[in-house]
N, C-alpha and C positions, 0 to 999 in steps of 0.2 A: 868099713869105710864106704862101701857101696851103698849101704842103707842110709848112712848119714848124708851122703852126697846126692841121693836120688832126687829129692825135690829142689836142691840147689841147681842141678844141671838139667832136670827134666821139666821144671815148671817155670813160668815167667815170674819176674819180680823178686823181691826180698822182703824180710819182715821189719816191722816196727815193734819194739817192746814198750808197752805202756805200763808205767809204774804207778801203783795206787797205794795209798796209805791204808793199812788195816790195823786192827786192834793191837796185835803183837808183832807187827813188822810191816813189810811191803810185799804186795802181790805184783808179779810180773805177768803180763798177758801178751802173747804174741798174736799178730795178725799181719796180713800183707800191707805193705806201705803203698799208698796211691798218692801221686802228686796232684790228682784231680778228684774232688769229692764226687763229681758226676760219674767218673769211671768206677769208683768204689761202689756206688749204688747200682750200677748196671751189671757189674761182674760178680759181686757177692762171693769173692774168693775165700775158700776155707782151707787153703794149703797150710800144712803143719810142717815146719822146718825143724831140723836138729841144729840148735843154735848154741855154739860154745860161748859161754859168758865168763868174763873175768870182771871182778869188781873190787872196790875198796869201800868198806862200810865201817864208820866209826874208827878209822885208823887201822883196820885190819883187812888184809886181802883175802879173796876167796875166788873159787872157780866152780863152775857147774855146767852141765850139758842140759839145755832146755829142749826136751823132746816131747813135751806135752803142751797143752794150751796155756797152762799157768804154772808158775813156780813161786814159792814164798821165800823171801829173805827175812830171817828172824831178827828182831831188834828194831826199836823205834828211832834210833839215832838218824837224823836227816842228812848227816854227812855221808852221802852215798853217790858214788860215781861208777857207772857201768861201762863196759867195753874199754878197759884200761889200755892206753896206747892206740886206741881205735884199730884194734887188730882183727876185728870181725865185721862182717858186712850186715849191719842193721842200724836203723834209726832208734833213738831212745826218746821217749816222752816222759818228762819228770813232773811230779806235782809241784805246786807253788812252794811248799816248805823246802823241798830238796833243791829246787832252782835257786832259792835264796841262799842256801848254804854253798852251793856250787859257785854262785856269783862272788861270795866272799873269798872262796878259794882261788878264783880267777884273779881277783884284784890283788891278792897276796902272793900271786905266782906260785901257789902250792901245787899246781897241776902242770904237767909237762906240755910242751907246745902242741903235740898231737891231740891231747885231751882238750885243751882250750879251743883248738880248731874244731874238733868234733862237736863240742857243745853248741857253739854259735851256728855252725852249719846245720845241725839237726833242728835247732829251734826255728830258724828261718824256713827250712824245708817243711816243717810241720805246720807252719803258718799258712803255707800256700793252699792246702786243701781244707784249712779251717780246723785242724786238730788242736792248734794253739792260735792265739790271735796275733795280729801284727804288733799290737801293743806289747805282748809278751816278748817278742823278738827285740823291739826297740828298748824296752826296759833292760833286758839282759845285755844288750850291746853297750850300755853305759858302764858295765864292769870292765871294759877293755880299754879304758882311757890310758892305762899304763902299759899297754901291749907294745912290743917292739919287733915282733916277728912278721915278715912279709906274708907268709902263708895264711896267718890268722887275719891280718888286715885285708887280704884278698877276699876271704870269706865274708868279712864285715862289709866290704865295699859291694860285694855281690848282693847281699841281703838288703842293704839300704838302697841300692840301686834299683832292685826289682820293685820295692815299695814306691820309690820315686816315679818309676814308669807307670805304675798302676793308678796313681793319684794325680797324674800330670794335668788333668783338667779340673781338679777340685780346688775349692777356695782355700783349703788349709795346706796347699802345697808348700807355701812359703814357710810355714811352721816346721814342716818336715825338713826343708832345706836348712833352716837355722839349726835344727837338732843335729842333722848329719854334719854340718859345718863345725859345730861344737865338738863332736866326737873326733873328727879328723884334725881339729886344731891342736889337740893334745899331742899327737905324734908329730904334727907339723912343727911345733916348737922345739922338738928334740932333734930334728934333722939339721945337719950342717949343710946348708944349701950351696955354700961357696967352695966346698972341698970335694974331692973325688971319692966316690963310694969305695969302701974297703973291700967289697966283694960283690958278686953278681946279685945275691939276695938283697943287699942294701941298695943296689942300683935299681932293682925292680920296685922296692919299697918307695924309693924317692919318686919314681915316675908315677906310681899309683897314688901316693899322697898328693902330689902336685896336681894331678888330673882331678882328684876328688875335691880338693880345696877350690879349684876353679869351677868345677861343676856346681858346687853348692854356694857359690857367691863370694868367695874370698877375693877381693880386688887387689890384694897386695902382690 
């Protein structure tokens, strides 16, 4: 246990696992996650963590302990989700083909709430230092039109809100506002505005959606 925990407790930061398509499967590569591209260039961190990995690949579950720089998951099926239940502390960067399949799973509600939350949270977090683009985050956000859970909408609101703040002086700000409004309109139509929320989570969701609709230009 001491060996596994040494770099978790003795070194700053935590890892991002980058998934790359290979000929016979997928390669996982660990590196330190930086929220700033400038910090990453300055520090050049080479920490190696012992990372417990749980995953579902092609309908089958698996576990592994990543204690090297790379690890290979055999099989080319793009239906691959790492960190089931978001039980471990790391970000995950998926290639385009896997993100597309995960998007399908989000829309079909084939993933649990924690996994749907983790996906959108990681994608927006990876867009901040340029590991993914903001467009990747916005594209993936469209898969959540049928979402009903407050914690997931909170992550969506945070990601869309950060982009809104960054482009506040740009000519295309209005296009982003219309996009975000369309995303939030989907849940806005499902909320019963004239009835009392059935629990605390629904009360928080109601406030969040109302504030977001107003922020992005819904005049109703």
